[in-house]
N, C-alpha and C positions, 0 to 999 in steps of 0.2 A: 335191311331186315336181319333179325337175329335167327339164323337157321340152326337147328339142333342136329347134331350128328347122330348116327345110329347108336354110337356108344353112350351118348347122353340119354337117349330115349331108353335104352336098355338099363342104364343105371337107375333111372327113375322108376322103371317097372320093377326092378329087383328091390329097390328101397320100399316101394309100396307093398310088395309081397312080404318083405321082412316085417313091416309095420303090421300087416294083417295077421301074420303068424304070431307076433308078439301080443297083439290084442287077444287072439284066441287062447294063447297060453295063460294070459292074465285072467281071462274069464274061466278057464278050466281050473286054475289054482283057486280062484275065488269060489267056484262051485264046491270044490273039496273043502275049503275052509268053512263055508256056510253050512255044508252038510255036517261037518264035525261040530260046529257051533250049535246047529239045530239039535243034534243028538244030546249035547250037554244040556241045552235049555229044556229039552223035552224031559230029561231025567230030573232036572231041578224042579220043573213044574209038577211032575209026578210026586216028588218028595213033599213039596208044599201042599199039594192036594191031599195026600195021605195025612199030613200033619193037621190040616184044617178039618178033615173028617173026624179026627179025634178031639181036637181042641174046641171046636164050636159047640158041640153038645155039652162038653164039660163046662165051658164058660157060661152057657145058658143055665145049667143047674146051679152053678156057683152064684150067678146073679139072682136067681129065684130065691135061693137060701138066704142070701144077703138081705134082700128086701123083706122077706118074711121075718127074719130076726130083727131087722130094724123096725118093722111095724109092731112086732110083739113087745119090744123093749121101749117103745115110745111112752113117755110118761103120760098118765091120764090126767087131764085138767078138767075141773068142774065148771 
């Protein structure tokens, strides 16, 4: 049988703990990155929303004026 020594068992335990710490560090750094990315995307969404609040009414007015002028300038056929 393959018996493991106390040193082998301790090495595996330490390796497992190191892997657990590495995973926690990766999750922590990922959390910071996603927090920063979320703040950037939130600011971008606010900018797009402000732009759309101005542009949508302007585009509606432009479309109405365009169709009214197109209707008025349509040649009359008998």
